[in-house]
PQR file of N, CA, C, O and H, with PARSE charges and radii, in Angstrom:
ATOM      1  N   MET A   1     161.566 -89.124 -70.705 -0.4000 1.5000
ATOM      2  CA  MET A   1     162.084 -88.006 -69.943 -0.0000 2.0000
ATOM      3  C   MET A   1     163.183 -88.466 -68.973  0.5500 1.7000
ATOM      4  O   MET A   1     164.176 -87.772 -68.757 -0.5500 1.4000
ATOM      5  N   GLU A   2     162.971 -89.655 -68.398 -0.4000 1.5000
ATOM      6  CA  GLU A   2     163.969 -90.170 -67.464 -0.0000 2.0000
ATOM      7  C   GLU A   2     165.277 -90.472 -68.173  0.5500 1.7000
ATOM      8  O   GLU A   2     166.356 -90.301 -67.606 -0.5500 1.4000
ATOM      9  H   GLU A   2     162.164 -90.218 -68.574  0.4000 1.0000
ATOM     10  N   TYR A   3     165.175 -90.928 -69.432 -0.4000 1.5000
ATOM     11  CA  TYR A   3     166.381 -91.233 -70.195 -0.0000 2.0000
ATOM     12  C   TYR A   3     167.200 -89.972 -70.457  0.5500 1.7000
ATOM     13  O   TYR A   3     168.430 -89.996 -70.406 -0.5500 1.4000
ATOM     14  H   TYR A   3     164.298 -91.067 -69.893  0.4000 1.0000
ATOM     15  N   LEU A   4     166.512 -88.886 -70.734 -0.4000 1.5000
ATOM     16  CA  LEU A   4     167.193 -87.625 -70.985 -0.0000 2.0000
ATOM     17  C   LEU A   4     167.892 -87.123 -69.718  0.5500 1.7000
ATOM     18  O   LEU A   4     169.019 -86.631 -69.780 -0.5500 1.4000
ATOM     19  H   LEU A   4     165.513 -88.867 -70.776  0.4000 1.0000
ATOM     20  N   LEU A   5     167.232 -87.249 -68.590 -0.4000 1.5000
ATOM     21  CA  LEU A   5     167.832 -86.851 -67.318 -0.0000 2.0000
ATOM     22  C   LEU A   5     169.037 -87.729 -66.986  0.5500 1.7000
ATOM     23  O   LEU A   5     170.062 -87.222 -66.531 -0.5500 1.4000
ATOM     24  H   LEU A   5     166.317 -87.649 -68.539  0.4000 1.0000
ATOM     25  N   ALA A   6     168.926 -89.036 -67.208 -0.4000 1.5000
ATOM     26  CA  ALA A   6     170.050 -89.938 -66.957 -0.0000 2.0000
ATOM     27  C   ALA A   6     171.209 -89.628 -67.894  0.5500 1.7000
ATOM     28  O   ALA A   6     172.366 -89.691 -67.480 -0.5500 1.4000
ATOM     29  H   ALA A   6     168.093 -89.448 -67.578  0.4000 1.0000
ATOM     30  N   LEU A   7     170.925 -89.299 -69.131 -0.4000 1.5000
ATOM     31  CA  LEU A   7     171.970 -88.946 -70.089 -0.0000 2.0000
ATOM     32  C   LEU A   7     172.692 -87.671 -69.669  0.5500 1.7000
ATOM     33  O   LEU A   7     173.916 -87.593 -69.778 -0.5500 1.4000
ATOM     34  H   LEU A   7     169.984 -89.247 -69.468  0.4000 1.0000
ATOM     35  N   ILE A   8     171.966 -86.689 -69.199 -0.4000 1.5000
ATOM     36  CA  ILE A   8     172.571 -85.432 -68.739 -0.0000 2.0000
ATOM     37  C   ILE A   8     173.445 -85.676 -67.515  0.5500 1.7000
ATOM     38  O   ILE A   8     174.540 -85.123 -67.420 -0.5500 1.4000
ATOM     39  H   ILE A   8     170.972 -86.752 -69.110  0.4000 1.0000
ATOM     40  N   VAL A   9     172.979 -86.493 -66.581 -0.4000 1.5000
ATOM     41  CA  VAL A   9     173.761 -86.804 -65.385 -0.0000 2.0000
ATOM     42  C   VAL A   9     175.036 -87.558 -65.760  0.5500 1.7000
ATOM     43  O   VAL A   9     176.108 -87.249 -65.240 -0.5500 1.4000
ATOM     44  H   VAL A   9     172.089 -86.942 -66.658  0.4000 1.0000
ATOM     45  N   LEU A  10     174.937 -88.527 -66.643 -0.4000 1.5000
ATOM     46  CA  LEU A  10     176.114 -89.279 -67.071 -0.0000 2.0000
ATOM     47  C   LEU A  10     177.101 -88.385 -67.819  0.5500 1.7000
ATOM     48  O   LEU A  10     178.312 -88.504 -67.632 -0.5500 1.4000
ATOM     49  H   LEU A  10     174.067 -88.778 -67.066  0.4000 1.0000
ATOM     50  N   LEU A  11     176.594 -87.504 -68.654 -0.4000 1.5000
ATOM     51  CA  LEU A  11     177.464 -86.578 -69.364 -0.0000 2.0000
ATOM     52  C   LEU A  11     178.175 -85.639 -68.383  0.5500 1.7000
ATOM     53  O   LEU A  11     179.360 -85.347 -68.545 -0.5500 1.4000
ATOM     54  H   LEU A  11     175.610 -87.408 -68.806  0.4000 1.0000
ATOM     55  N   GLY A  12     177.452 -85.173 -67.378 -0.4000 1.5000
ATOM     56  CA  GLY A  12     178.066 -84.322 -66.360 -0.0000 2.0000
ATOM     57  C   GLY A  12     179.140 -85.049 -65.571  0.5500 1.7000
ATOM     58  O   GLY A  12     180.198 -84.482 -65.297 -0.5500 1.4000
ATOM     59  H   GLY A  12     176.490 -85.410 -67.246  0.4000 1.0000
ATOM     60  N   LEU A  13     178.882 -86.292 -65.203 -0.4000 1.5000
ATOM     61  CA  LEU A  13     179.886 -87.082 -64.486 -0.0000 2.0000
ATOM     62  C   LEU A  13     181.107 -87.334 -65.357  0.5500 1.7000
ATOM     63  O   LEU A  13     182.241 -87.279 -64.880 -0.5500 1.4000
ATOM     64  H   LEU A  13     178.022 -86.752 -65.426  0.4000 1.0000
ATOM     65  N   PHE A  14     180.874 -87.611 -66.632 -0.4000 1.5000
ATOM     66  CA  PHE A  14     181.987 -87.834 -67.545 -0.0000 2.0000
ATOM     67  C   PHE A  14     182.852 -86.584 -67.659  0.5500 1.7000
ATOM     68  O   PHE A  14     184.079 -86.675 -67.638 -0.5500 1.4000
ATOM     69  H   PHE A  14     179.953 -87.656 -67.019  0.4000 1.0000
ATOM     70  N   LEU A  15     182.230 -85.432 -67.779 -0.4000 1.5000
ATOM     71  CA  LEU A  15     182.989 -84.182 -67.881 -0.0000 2.0000
ATOM     72  C   LEU A  15     183.766 -83.890 -66.599  0.5500 1.7000
ATOM     73  O   LEU A  15     184.903 -83.420 -66.660 -0.5500 1.4000
ATOM     74  H   LEU A  15     181.233 -85.357 -67.796  0.4000 1.0000
ATOM     75  N   LEU A  16     183.173 -84.159 -65.452 -0.4000 1.5000
ATOM     76  CA  LEU A  16     183.881 -83.937 -64.189 -0.0000 2.0000
ATOM     77  C   LEU A  16     185.060 -84.883 -64.027  0.5500 1.7000
ATOM     78  O   LEU A  16     186.106 -84.490 -63.510 -0.5500 1.4000
ATOM     79  H   LEU A  16     182.250 -84.541 -65.402  0.4000 1.0000
ATOM     80  N   MET A  17     184.900 -86.123 -64.463 -0.4000 1.5000
ATOM     81  CA  MET A  17     185.979 -87.094 -64.295 -0.0000 2.0000
ATOM     82  C   MET A  17     187.100 -86.881 -65.303  0.5500 1.7000
ATOM     83  O   MET A  17     188.235 -87.288 -65.057 -0.5500 1.4000
ATOM     84  H   MET A  17     184.050 -86.442 -64.882  0.4000 1.0000
ATOM     85  N   SER A  18     186.801 -86.255 -66.427 -0.4000 1.5000
ATOM     86  CA  SER A  18     187.827 -86.047 -67.448 -0.0000 2.0000
ATOM     87  C   SER A  18     188.684 -84.815 -67.161  0.5500 1.7000
ATOM     88  O   SER A  18     189.733 -84.641 -67.781 -0.5500 1.4000
ATOM     89  H   SER A  18     185.878 -85.924 -66.628  0.4000 1.0000
ATOM     90  N   ARG A  19     188.261 -83.969 -66.243 -0.4000 1.5000
ATOM     91  CA  ARG A  19     189.048 -82.780 -65.907 -0.0000 2.0000
ATOM     92  C   ARG A  19     190.286 -83.177 -65.119  0.5500 1.7000
ATOM     93  O   ARG A  19     190.210 -84.021 -64.226 -0.5500 1.4000
ATOM     94  H   ARG A  19     187.409 -84.110 -65.739  0.4000 1.0000
ATOM     95  N   PRO A  20     191.421 -82.579 -65.440 -0.5600 1.5000
ATOM     96  CA  PRO A  20     192.630 -82.884 -64.657  0.2800 2.0000
ATOM     97  C   PRO A  20     192.577 -82.157 -63.310  0.5500 1.7000
ATOM     98  O   PRO A  20     192.454 -80.934 -63.258 -0.5500 1.4000
ATOM     99  N   TRP A  21     192.669 -82.906 -62.255 -0.4000 1.5000
ATOM    100  CA  TRP A  21     192.615 -82.298 -60.927 -0.0000 2.0000
ATOM    101  C   TRP A  21     193.995 -81.863 -60.461  0.5500 1.7000
ATOM    102  O   TRP A  21     194.120 -80.965 -59.629 -0.5500 1.4000
ATOM    103  H   TRP A  21     192.769 -83.900 -62.297  0.4000 1.0000
ATOM    104  N   LYS A  22     195.021 -82.493 -60.991 -0.4000 1.5000
ATOM    105  CA  LYS A  22     196.384 -82.122 -60.642 -0.0000 2.0000
ATOM    106  C   LYS A  22     197.028 -81.490 -61.863  0.5500 1.7000
ATOM    107  O   LYS A  22     196.719 -81.870 -62.993 -0.5500 1.4000
ATOM    108  H   LYS A  22     194.919 -83.223 -61.667  0.4000 1.0000
ATOM    109  N   PRO A  23     197.922 -80.528 -61.651 -0.5600 1.5000
ATOM    110  CA  PRO A  23     198.604 -79.967 -62.820  0.2800 2.0000
ATOM    111  C   PRO A  23     199.475 -81.031 -63.479  0.5500 1.7000
ATOM    112  O   PRO A  23     200.063 -81.876 -62.804 -0.5500 1.4000
ATOM    113  N   LYS A  24     199.549 -80.977 -64.794 -0.4000 1.5000
ATOM    114  CA  LYS A  24     200.330 -81.974 -65.511 -0.0000 2.0000
ATOM    115  C   LYS A  24     201.811 -81.727 -65.288  0.5500 1.7000
ATOM    116  O   LYS A  24     202.274 -80.587 -65.277 -0.5500 1.4000
ATOM    117  H   LYS A  24     199.071 -80.291 -65.342  0.4000 1.0000
ATOM    118  N   LYS A  25     202.541 -82.816 -65.112 -0.4000 1.5000
ATOM    119  CA  LYS A  25     203.979 -82.718 -64.947 -0.0000 2.0000
ATOM    120  C   LYS A  25     204.622 -82.552 -66.310  0.5500 1.7000
ATOM    121  O   LYS A  25     204.107 -83.017 -67.326 -0.5500 1.4000
ATOM    122  H   LYS A  25     202.165 -83.742 -65.121  0.4000 1.0000
ATOM    123  N   GLU A  26     205.745 -81.887 -66.304 -0.4000 1.5000
ATOM    124  CA  GLU A  26     206.459 -81.700 -67.555 -0.0000 2.0000
ATOM    125  C   GLU A  26     207.073 -83.028 -67.967  0.5500 1.7000
ATOM    126  O   GLU A  26     207.817 -83.651 -67.209 -0.5500 1.4000
ATOM    127  H   GLU A  26     206.164 -81.509 -65.478  0.4000 1.0000
ATOM    128  N   HIS A  27     206.752 -83.442 -69.160 -0.4000 1.5000
ATOM    129  CA  HIS A  27     207.251 -84.723 -69.663 -0.0000 2.0000
ATOM    130  C   HIS A  27     208.456 -84.458 -70.541  0.5500 1.7000
ATOM    131  O   HIS A  27     208.380 -83.686 -71.497 -0.5500 1.4000
ATOM    132  H   HIS A  27     206.148 -82.936 -69.776  0.4000 1.0000
ATOM    133  N   ARG A  28     209.565 -85.095 -70.219 -0.4000 1.5000
ATOM    134  CA  ARG A  28     210.787 -84.871 -70.968 -0.0000 2.0000
ATOM    135  C   ARG A  28     211.062 -85.962 -71.975  0.5500 1.7000
ATOM    136  O   ARG A  28     212.112 -85.951 -72.617 -0.5500 1.4000
ATOM    137  H   ARG A  28     209.627 -85.722 -69.442  0.4000 1.0000
ATOM    138  N   GLY A  29     210.178 -86.874 -72.128 -0.4000 1.5000
ATOM    139  CA  GLY A  29     210.329 -87.913 -73.139 -0.0000 2.0000
ATOM    140  C   GLY A  29     211.135 -89.098 -72.649  0.5500 1.7000
ATOM    141  O   GLY A  29     211.955 -88.970 -71.740 -0.5500 1.4000
ATOM    142  H   GLY A  29     209.324 -86.882 -71.607  0.4000 1.0000
ATOM    143  N   GLY A  30     210.904 -90.227 -73.240 -0.4000 1.5000
ATOM    144  CA  GLY A  30     211.636 -91.443 -72.884 -0.0000 2.0000
ATOM    145  C   GLY A  30     211.182 -92.019 -71.560  0.5500 1.7000
ATOM    146  O   GLY A  30     210.326 -91.464 -70.871 -0.5500 1.4000
ATOM    147  H   GLY A  30     210.238 -90.331 -73.978  0.4000 1.0000
ATOM    148  N   LEU A  31     211.770 -93.127 -71.231 -0.4000 1.5000
ATOM    149  CA  LEU A  31     211.431 -93.780 -69.975 -0.0000 2.0000
ATOM    150  C   LEU A  31     212.207 -93.200 -68.808  0.5500 1.7000
ATOM    151  O   LEU A  31     211.771 -93.297 -67.661 -0.5500 1.4000
ATOM    152  H   LEU A  31     212.465 -93.579 -71.791  0.4000 1.0000
ATOM    153  N   GLY A  32     213.343 -92.603 -69.090 -0.4000 1.5000
ATOM    154  CA  GLY A  32     214.138 -92.042 -68.014 -0.0000 2.0000
ATOM    155  C   GLY A  32     214.826 -93.113 -67.206  0.5500 1.7000
ATOM    156  O   GLY A  32     214.799 -94.287 -67.574 -0.5500 1.4000
ATOM    157  H   GLY A  32     213.697 -92.524 -70.022  0.4000 1.0000
ATOM    158  N   GLY A  33     215.442 -92.721 -66.112 -0.4000 1.5000
ATOM    159  CA  GLY A  33     216.164 -93.670 -65.294 -0.0000 2.0000
ATOM    160  C   GLY A  33     215.329 -94.257 -64.188  0.5500 1.7000
ATOM    161  O   GLY A  33     215.827 -95.065 -63.405 -0.5500 1.4000
ATOM    162  H   GLY A  33     215.464 -91.767 -65.813  0.4000 1.0000
ATOM    163  N   ASN A  34     214.068 -93.874 -64.099 -0.4000 1.5000
ATOM    164  CA  ASN A  34     213.241 -94.345 -62.990 -0.0000 2.0000
ATOM    165  C   ASN A  34     212.965 -95.838 -63.060  0.5500 1.7000
ATOM    166  O   ASN A  34     212.975 -96.512 -62.031 -0.5500 1.4000
ATOM    167  H   ASN A  34     213.663 -93.217 -64.735  0.4000 1.0000
ATOM    168  N   ILE A  35     212.720 -96.363 -64.243 -0.4000 1.5000
ATOM    169  CA  ILE A  35     212.346 -97.767 -64.361 -0.0000 2.0000
ATOM    170  C   ILE A  35     213.581 -98.664 -64.409  0.5500 1.7000
ATOM    171  O   ILE A  35     213.660 -99.661 -63.692 -0.5500 1.4000
ATOM    172  H   ILE A  35     212.712 -95.815 -65.080  0.4000 1.0000
ATOM    173  N   PHE A  36     214.542 -98.303 -65.259 -0.4000 1.5000
ATOM    174  CA  PHE A  36     215.689 -99.162 -65.474 -0.0000 2.0000
ATOM    175  C   PHE A  36     216.893 -98.772 -64.621  0.5500 1.7000
ATOM    176  O   PHE A  36     217.962 -99.365 -64.766 -0.5500 1.4000
ATOM    177  H   PHE A  36     214.477 -97.493 -65.841  0.4000 1.0000
ATOM    178  N   GLY A  37     216.746 -97.806 -63.752 -0.4000 1.5000
ATOM    179  CA  GLY A  37     217.859 -97.345 -62.924 -0.0000 2.0000
ATOM    180  C   GLY A  37     218.524 -98.432 -62.098  0.5500 1.7000
ATOM    181  O   GLY A  37     219.748 -98.557 -62.146 -0.5500 1.4000
ATOM    182  H   GLY A  37     215.878 -97.324 -63.635  0.4000 1.0000
ATOM    183  N   PRO A  38     217.775 -99.223 -61.343 -0.5600 1.5000
ATOM    184  CA  PRO A  38     218.420-100.277 -60.549  0.2800 2.0000
ATOM    185  C   PRO A  38     219.122-101.330 -61.403  0.5500 1.7000
ATOM    186  O   PRO A  38     220.187-101.823 -61.031 -0.5500 1.4000
ATOM    187  N   PHE A  39     218.529-101.676 -62.545 -0.4000 1.5000
ATOM    188  CA  PHE A  39     219.148-102.670 -63.416 -0.0000 2.0000
ATOM    189  C   PHE A  39     220.427-102.125 -64.043  0.5500 1.7000
ATOM    190  O   PHE A  39     221.428-102.834 -64.144 -0.5500 1.4000
ATOM    191  H   PHE A  39     217.664-101.275 -62.847  0.4000 1.0000
ATOM    192  N   ASP A  40     220.387-100.850 -64.466 -0.4000 1.5000
ATOM    193  CA  ASP A  40     221.592-100.247 -65.032 -0.0000 2.0000
ATOM    194  C   ASP A  40     222.693-100.136 -63.983  0.5500 1.7000
ATOM    195  O   ASP A  40     223.871-100.334 -64.283 -0.5500 1.4000
ATOM    196  H   ASP A  40     219.574-100.274 -64.383  0.4000 1.0000
ATOM    197  N   GLU A  41     222.305 -99.822 -62.765 -0.4000 1.5000
ATOM    198  CA  GLU A  41     223.300 -99.681 -61.694 -0.0000 2.0000
ATOM    199  C   GLU A  41     224.021-101.005 -61.446  0.5500 1.7000
ATOM    200  O   GLU A  41     225.219-101.009 -61.160 -0.5500 1.4000
ATOM    201  H   GLU A  41     221.349 -99.661 -62.522  0.4000 1.0000
ATOM    202  N   ILE A  42     223.321-102.108 -61.550 -0.4000 1.5000
ATOM    203  CA  ILE A  42     223.919-103.422 -61.291 -0.0000 2.0000
ATOM    204  C   ILE A  42     224.656-103.951 -62.518  0.5500 1.7000
ATOM    205  O   ILE A  42     225.818-104.347 -62.428 -0.5500 1.4000
ATOM    206  H   ILE A  42     222.348-102.104 -61.783  0.4000 1.0000
ATOM    207  N   PHE A  43     223.965-103.954 -63.681 -0.4000 1.5000
ATOM    208  CA  PHE A  43     224.499-104.631 -64.855 -0.0000 2.0000
ATOM    209  C   PHE A  43     225.300-103.727 -65.786  0.5500 1.7000
ATOM    210  O   PHE A  43     226.143-104.220 -66.535 -0.5500 1.4000
ATOM    211  H   PHE A  43     223.021-103.632 -63.753  0.4000 1.0000
ATOM    212  N   ASN A  44     225.058-102.415 -65.760 -0.4000 1.5000
ATOM    213  CA  ASN A  44     225.742-101.516 -66.671 -0.0000 2.0000
ATOM    214  C   ASN A  44     225.987-100.174 -65.975  0.5500 1.7000
ATOM    215  O   ASN A  44     225.259 -99.212 -66.219 -0.5500 1.4000
ATOM    216  H   ASN A  44     224.373-102.015 -65.151  0.4000 1.0000
ATOM    217  N   PRO A  45     227.013-100.101 -65.105 -0.5600 1.5000
ATOM    218  CA  PRO A  45     227.245 -98.864 -64.350  0.2800 2.0000
ATOM    219  C   PRO A  45     227.566 -97.669 -65.245  0.5500 1.7000
ATOM    220  O   PRO A  45     227.268 -96.533 -64.876 -0.5500 1.4000
ATOM    221  N   GLY A  46     228.166 -97.898 -66.409 -0.4000 1.5000
ATOM    222  CA  GLY A  46     228.475 -96.794 -67.315 -0.0000 2.0000
ATOM    223  C   GLY A  46     227.213 -96.116 -67.827  0.5500 1.7000
ATOM    224  O   GLY A  46     227.169 -94.892 -67.946 -0.5500 1.4000
ATOM    225  H   GLY A  46     228.408 -98.821 -66.709  0.4000 1.0000
ATOM    226  N   ALA A  47     226.187 -96.903 -68.129 -0.4000 1.5000
ATOM    227  CA  ALA A  47     224.917 -96.341 -68.587 -0.0000 2.0000
ATOM    228  C   ALA A  47     224.234 -95.559 -67.471  0.5500 1.7000
ATOM    229  O   ALA A  47     223.608 -94.529 -67.719 -0.5500 1.4000
ATOM    230  H   ALA A  47     226.222 -97.898 -68.031  0.4000 1.0000
ATOM    231  N   LYS A  48     224.356 -96.046 -66.259 -0.4000 1.5000
ATOM    232  CA  LYS A  48     223.764 -95.343 -65.119 -0.0000 2.0000
ATOM    233  C   LYS A  48     224.424 -93.983 -64.931  0.5500 1.7000
ATOM    234  O   LYS A  48     223.744 -92.981 -64.713 -0.5500 1.4000
ATOM    235  H   LYS A  48     224.865 -96.883 -66.057  0.4000 1.0000
ATOM    236  N   GLN A  49     225.750 -93.953 -65.016 -0.4000 1.5000
ATOM    237  CA  GLN A  49     226.469 -92.687 -64.876 -0.0000 2.0000
ATOM    238  C   GLN A  49     226.129 -91.738 -66.023  0.5500 1.7000
ATOM    239  O   GLN A  49     225.967 -90.537 -65.808 -0.5500 1.4000
ATOM    240  H   GLN A  49     226.303 -94.767 -65.193  0.4000 1.0000
ATOM    241  N   ALA A  50     226.021 -92.270 -67.233 -0.4000 1.5000
ATOM    242  CA  ALA A  50     225.680 -91.429 -68.376 -0.0000 2.0000
ATOM    243  C   ALA A  50     224.281 -90.841 -68.234  0.5500 1.7000
ATOM    244  O   ALA A  50     224.063 -89.672 -68.555 -0.5500 1.4000
ATOM    245  H   ALA A  50     226.152 -93.245 -67.408  0.4000 1.0000
ATOM    246  N   SER A  51     223.332 -91.644 -67.754 -0.4000 1.5000
ATOM    247  CA  SER A  51     221.976 -91.126 -67.582 -0.0000 2.0000
ATOM    248  C   SER A  51     221.925 -90.061 -66.498  0.5500 1.7000
ATOM    249  O   SER A  51     221.152 -89.108 -66.607 -0.5500 1.4000
ATOM    250  H   SER A  51     223.509 -92.593 -67.494  0.4000 1.0000
ATOM    251  N   GLU A  52     222.740 -90.208 -65.449 -0.4000 1.5000
ATOM    252  CA  GLU A  52     222.791 -89.180 -64.403 -0.0000 2.0000
ATOM    253  C   GLU A  52     223.384 -87.885 -64.946  0.5500 1.7000
ATOM    254  O   GLU A  52     222.919 -86.799 -64.602 -0.5500 1.4000
ATOM    255  H   GLU A  52     223.367 -90.982 -65.361  0.4000 1.0000
ATOM    256  N   ILE A  53     224.406 -87.993 -65.790 -0.4000 1.5000
ATOM    257  CA  ILE A  53     225.015 -86.801 -66.378 -0.0000 2.0000
ATOM    258  C   ILE A  53     224.025 -86.102 -67.308  0.5500 1.7000
ATOM    259  O   ILE A  53     223.910 -84.876 -67.287 -0.5500 1.4000
ATOM    260  H   ILE A  53     224.783 -88.876 -66.069  0.4000 1.0000
ATOM    261  N   ILE A  54     223.313 -86.877 -68.121 -0.4000 1.5000
ATOM    262  CA  ILE A  54     222.327 -86.291 -69.033 -0.0000 2.0000
ATOM    263  C   ILE A  54     221.213 -85.608 -68.253  0.5500 1.7000
ATOM    264  O   ILE A  54     220.772 -84.519 -68.620 -0.5500 1.4000
ATOM    265  H   ILE A  54     223.406 -87.873 -68.138  0.4000 1.0000
ATOM    266  N   GLU A  55     220.758 -86.243 -67.179 -0.4000 1.5000
ATOM    267  CA  GLU A  55     219.705 -85.647 -66.361 -0.0000 2.0000
ATOM    268  C   GLU A  55     220.178 -84.351 -65.717  0.5500 1.7000
ATOM    269  O   GLU A  55     219.426 -83.378 -65.657 -0.5500 1.4000
ATOM    270  H   GLU A  55     221.116 -87.128 -66.881  0.4000 1.0000
ATOM    271  N   GLU A  56     221.412 -84.330 -65.236 -0.4000 1.5000
ATOM    272  CA  GLU A  56     221.965 -83.129 -64.626 -0.0000 2.0000
ATOM    273  C   GLU A  56     222.091 -82.005 -65.645  0.5500 1.7000
ATOM    274  O   GLU A  56     221.796 -80.850 -65.338 -0.5500 1.4000
ATOM    275  H   GLU A  56     222.023 -85.121 -65.284  0.4000 1.0000
ATOM    276  N   GLN A  57     222.531 -82.341 -66.860 -0.4000 1.5000
ATOM    277  CA  GLN A  57     222.674 -81.333 -67.897 -0.0000 2.0000
ATOM    278  C   GLN A  57     221.323 -80.776 -68.338  0.5500 1.7000
ATOM    279  O   GLN A  57     221.226 -79.600 -68.686 -0.5500 1.4000
ATOM    280  H   GLN A  57     222.771 -83.279 -67.109  0.4000 1.0000
ATOM    281  N   SER A  58     220.302 -81.590 -68.328 -0.4000 1.5000
ATOM    282  CA  SER A  58     218.986 -81.108 -68.741 -0.0000 2.0000
ATOM    283  C   SER A  58     218.380 -80.175 -67.695  0.5500 1.7000
ATOM    284  O   SER A  58     217.520 -79.359 -68.024 -0.5500 1.4000
ATOM    285  H   SER A  58     220.381 -82.546 -68.046  0.4000 1.0000
ATOM    286  N   ARG A  59     218.813 -80.284 -66.448 -0.4000 1.5000
ATOM    287  CA  ARG A  59     218.307 -79.407 -65.388 -0.0000 2.0000
ATOM    288  C   ARG A  59     219.027 -78.067 -65.323  0.5500 1.7000
ATOM    289  O   ARG A  59     218.507 -77.108 -64.752 -0.5500 1.4000
ATOM    290  H   ARG A  59     219.512 -80.947 -66.180  0.4000 1.0000
ATOM    291  N   GLN A  60     220.221 -77.998 -65.907 -0.4000 1.5000
ATOM    292  CA  GLN A  60     221.004 -76.773 -65.823 -0.0000 2.0000
ATOM    293  C   GLN A  60     220.335 -75.654 -66.616  0.5500 1.7000
ATOM    294  O   GLN A  60     219.684 -75.888 -67.635 -0.5500 1.4000
ATOM    295  H   GLN A  60     220.643 -78.776 -66.371  0.4000 1.0000
ATOM    296  N   ILE A  61     220.514 -74.444 -66.122 -0.4000 1.5000
ATOM    297  CA  ILE A  61     219.972 -73.270 -66.783 -0.0000 2.0000
ATOM    298  C   ILE A  61     221.011 -72.762 -67.779  0.5500 1.7000
ATOM    299  O   ILE A  61     222.182 -72.595 -67.438 -0.5500 1.4000
ATOM    300  H   ILE A  61     221.043 -74.254 -65.295  0.4000 1.0000
ATOM    301  N   LYS A  62     220.571 -72.520 -69.008 -0.4000 1.5000
ATOM    302  CA  LYS A  62     221.479 -72.019 -70.025 -0.0000 2.0000
ATOM    303  C   LYS A  62     221.710 -70.526 -69.792  0.5500 1.7000
ATOM    304  O   LYS A  62     220.765 -69.799 -69.484 -0.5500 1.4000
ATOM    305  H   LYS A  62     219.620 -72.656 -69.285  0.4000 1.0000
ATOM    306  N   PRO A  63     222.955 -70.059 -69.934 -0.5600 1.5000
ATOM    307  CA  PRO A  63     223.215 -68.639 -69.726  0.2800 2.0000
ATOM    308  C   PRO A  63     222.607 -67.799 -70.850  0.5500 1.7000
ATOM    309  O   PRO A  63     222.511 -68.231 -71.999 -0.5500 1.4000
ATOM    310  N   MET A  64     222.205 -66.597 -70.479 -0.4000 1.5000
ATOM    311  CA  MET A  64     221.667 -65.671 -71.465 -0.0000 2.0000
ATOM    312  C   MET A  64     222.801 -65.174 -72.357  0.5500 1.7000
ATOM    313  O   MET A  64     223.889 -64.886 -71.859 -0.5500 1.4000
ATOM    314  H   MET A  64     222.283 -66.246 -69.546  0.4000 1.0000
ATOM    315  N   PRO A  65     222.571 -65.068 -73.661 -0.5600 1.5000
ATOM    316  CA  PRO A  65     223.625 -64.548 -74.531  0.2800 2.0000
ATOM    317  C   PRO A  65     223.826 -63.052 -74.292  0.5500 1.7000
ATOM    318  O   PRO A  65     222.877 -62.314 -74.027 -0.5500 1.4000
ATOM    319  N   SER A  66     225.054 -62.635 -74.389 -0.4000 1.5000
ATOM    320  CA  SER A  66     225.342 -61.209 -74.204 -0.0000 2.0000
ATOM    321  C   SER A  66     224.969 -60.449 -75.479  0.5500 1.7000
ATOM    322  O   SER A  66     224.846 -61.058 -76.542 -0.5500 1.4000
ATOM    323  H   SER A  66     225.825 -63.234 -74.604  0.4000 1.0000
ATOM    324  N   PRO A  67     224.790 -59.151 -75.390 -0.5600 1.5000
ATOM    325  CA  PRO A  67     224.432 -58.385 -76.584  0.2800 2.0000
ATOM    326  C   PRO A  67     225.524 -58.430 -77.658  0.5500 1.7000
ATOM    327  O   PRO A  67     225.225 -58.242 -78.838 -0.5500 1.4000
ATOM    328  N   GLU A  68     226.781 -58.677 -77.274 -0.4000 1.5000
ATOM    329  CA  GLU A  68     227.859 -58.719 -78.249 -0.0000 2.0000
ATOM    330  C   GLU A  68     227.876 -60.024 -79.044  0.5500 1.7000
ATOM    331  O   GLU A  68     228.478 -60.083 -80.116 -0.5500 1.4000
ATOM    332  H   GLU A  68     227.023 -58.830 -76.316  0.4000 1.0000
ATOM    333  N   ASP A  69     227.228 -61.063 -78.534 -0.4000 1.5000
ATOM    334  CA  ASP A  69     227.190 -62.340 -79.239 -0.0000 2.0000
ATOM    335  C   ASP A  69     226.414 -62.217 -80.535  0.5500 1.7000
ATOM    336  O   ASP A  69     225.342 -61.613 -80.584 -0.5500 1.4000
ATOM    337  H   ASP A  69     226.739 -61.014 -77.663  0.4000 1.0000
ATOM    338  N   LYS A  70     226.978 -62.803 -81.586 -0.4000 1.5000
ATOM    339  CA  LYS A  70     226.303 -62.776 -82.876 -0.0000 2.0000
ATOM    340  C   LYS A  70     225.676 -64.146 -83.117  0.5500 1.7000
ATOM    341  O   LYS A  70     226.265 -65.169 -82.770 -0.5500 1.4000
ATOM    342  H   LYS A  70     227.848 -63.293 -81.545  0.4000 1.0000
ATOM    343  N   PRO A  71     224.482 -64.168 -83.712 -0.5600 1.5000
ATOM    344  CA  PRO A  71     223.860 -65.461 -83.994  0.2800 2.0000
ATOM    345  C   PRO A  71     224.644 -66.224 -85.047  0.5500 1.7000
ATOM    346  O   PRO A  71     225.277 -65.632 -85.922 -0.5500 1.4000
ATOM    347  N   ASN A  72     224.593 -67.537 -84.951 -0.4000 1.5000
ATOM    348  CA  ASN A  72     225.268 -68.382 -85.929 -0.0000 2.0000
ATOM    349  C   ASN A  72     224.543 -68.311 -87.264  0.5500 1.7000
ATOM    350  O   ASN A  72     223.317 -68.421 -87.308 -0.5500 1.4000
ATOM    351  H   ASN A  72     224.080 -68.017 -84.240  0.4000 1.0000
ATOM    352  N   PRO A  73     225.293 -68.126 -88.367 -0.5600 1.5000
ATOM    353  CA  PRO A  73     224.600 -68.044 -89.682  0.2800 2.0000
ATOM    354  C   PRO A  73     224.144 -69.385 -90.161  0.5500 1.7000
ATOM    355  O   PRO A  73     223.553 -69.489 -91.236 -0.5500 1.4000
TER
END
């Protein structure tokens, strides 16, 4: 009987610990500039600038198409 009670308690603790307490952040894929940013800034400034431009473009909001726009075939 004690084994069953211990199993239930352990299962309950496992379920509580597996729940995400913080909302998940949106993952955009890749390593991003957070890890290699300082190295790129020193050794490859062009890559650093390109990553900043890509990051800025990914944050921009795309304009809504007007009703007159036709979809591409």
